[in-house]
C-alpha positions as CSV (number, residue, x, y, z in Angstrom):
1,M,108.0,71.5,111.8
2,E,111.3,73.3,112.6
3,P,112.3,74.3,116.0
4,V,112.0,78.0,116.9
5,N,115.5,79.5,117.1
6,L,115.5,82.3,119.6
7,F,118.8,83.7,118.2
8,D,117.4,83.7,114.6
9,L,114.2,85.5,115.8
10,A,116.4,88.1,117.7
11,A,118.5,88.6,114.6
12,R,115.3,89.2,112.5
13,Q,114.0,91.7,115.0
14,S,117.4,93.5,114.9
15,Q,117.2,93.7,111.1
16,W,113.6,95.1,111.4
17,L,114.7,97.6,114.0
18,A,117.6,98.7,111.7
19,V,115.1,99.2,108.8
20,R,112.8,101.2,111.1
21,Q,115.7,103.3,112.5
22,S,116.6,104.1,108.9
23,A,113.1,105.1,108.0
24,I,112.8,107.4,111.1
25,A,116.2,109.0,110.3
26,S,115.0,109.7,106.8
27,N,111.9,111.3,108.1
28,I,113.9,113.5,110.5
29,A,116.3,114.4,107.7
30,N,113.4,115.5,105.5
31,A,111.4,117.3,108.1
32,S,111.7,120.6,106.2
33,T,111.4,119.1,102.7
34,P,108.2,120.5,101.1
35,G,105.7,117.8,100.2
36,Y,107.7,114.9,101.9
37,T,105.5,112.1,103.3
38,A,106.7,110.5,106.5
39,N,107.4,106.7,106.2
40,D,107.4,103.9,108.8
41,V,107.8,100.2,108.8
42,E,105.0,97.8,109.5
43,P,104.9,96.5,113.1
44,F,107.1,93.5,113.9
45,E,104.0,91.6,115.0
46,K,102.7,91.7,111.4
47,V,106.0,90.5,110.1
48,L,105.8,87.6,112.5
49,D,102.2,86.9,111.4
50,R,103.4,86.3,107.8
51,A,106.3,83.9,108.5
52,A,106.2,80.2,108.6
53,V,107.3,79.8,112.3
54,T,104.7,78.0,114.4
55,L,104.8,77.2,118.1
56,A,103.6,73.8,119.1
57,A,102.5,72.4,122.4
58,T,104.9,69.8,123.8
59,Q,102.4,68.5,126.2
60,T,98.6,68.6,126.1
61,G,98.3,71.2,128.9
62,H,100.5,73.7,127.0
63,L,99.2,76.5,124.9
64,G,99.9,76.6,121.2
65,A,100.3,79.7,119.1
66,E,101.1,80.7,115.6
67,T,103.7,83.3,114.7
68,T,105.5,84.2,111.5
69,N,108.4,86.3,110.3
70,A,109.1,87.6,106.7
71,G,110.3,90.8,104.9
72,F,109.8,94.3,106.1
73,N,107.6,96.8,104.3
74,V,108.3,100.5,104.6
75,K,105.1,102.5,103.8
76,P,103.9,106.0,104.1
77,E,102.4,106.9,107.4
78,D,98.9,108.0,108.0
79,P,99.2,111.8,108.4
80,D,96.4,111.9,111.1
81,G,95.5,115.4,109.8
82,A,98.9,116.8,110.8
83,I,100.3,118.6,107.8
84,M,103.2,121.0,108.4
85,P,103.5,124.4,106.8
86,S,106.0,122.9,104.4
87,K,103.1,120.6,103.2
88,N,104.9,117.5,104.6
89,T,103.7,115.0,107.2
90,V,106.8,114.8,109.5
91,V,106.2,115.7,113.1
92,L,109.6,115.8,114.8
93,E,108.2,115.0,118.3
94,Q,106.6,111.8,117.0
95,E,109.7,110.8,115.1
96,L,111.9,111.3,118.2
97,M,109.6,109.2,120.3
98,K,109.8,106.4,117.7
99,A,113.6,106.7,117.7
100,G,113.5,106.2,121.5
101,D,111.3,103.2,121.1
102,V,113.7,101.7,118.6
103,R,116.6,102.3,121.0
104,R,114.8,100.6,123.9
105,S,113.8,97.7,121.7
106,F,117.5,97.2,120.6
107,E,118.5,97.2,124.3
108,L,115.9,94.7,125.2
109,N,116.8,92.5,122.3
110,T,120.4,92.6,123.2
111,A,119.7,91.8,126.9
112,I,117.6,88.8,126.0
113,V,120.2,87.4,123.6
114,K,122.9,88.0,126.2
115,A,120.9,86.1,128.9
116,F,120.2,83.2,126.6
117,H,123.8,83.1,125.5
118,S,124.9,82.9,129.2
119,M,122.5,80.1,129.8
120,M,123.7,78.2,126.7
121,T,127.4,78.6,127.8
122,M,126.5,77.4,131.3
123,V,124.9,74.3,129.9
124,V,127.8,73.5,127.6
125,K,130.4,74.0,130.4
126,S,128.6,71.5,132.8
């Protein structure tokens, strides 16, 4: 078993967020393209479920869990019955909400990495 590296996990999530941001930007850019199908990336939780990272209990009272992280699949979105007059499935309001989620996730990821980096440097200095 390998140790779970928080910095590696944060880097993988940043990569996933960049791929999702690109898919959202493509959807917005093609909002008026006739017949365009909106795309999205599978949730990061599913990416983690496929990877070979496992958490282990260090003591008998601790909980164990299994998580994984692998590649990112961009797939067409479920149209949910919303088809625009141009016969495409892009709903700008939904895409802008997703873009906001990506921004908040990037900020959270960065804040967590910054906090752990500070803790690591404090330990090394002492």
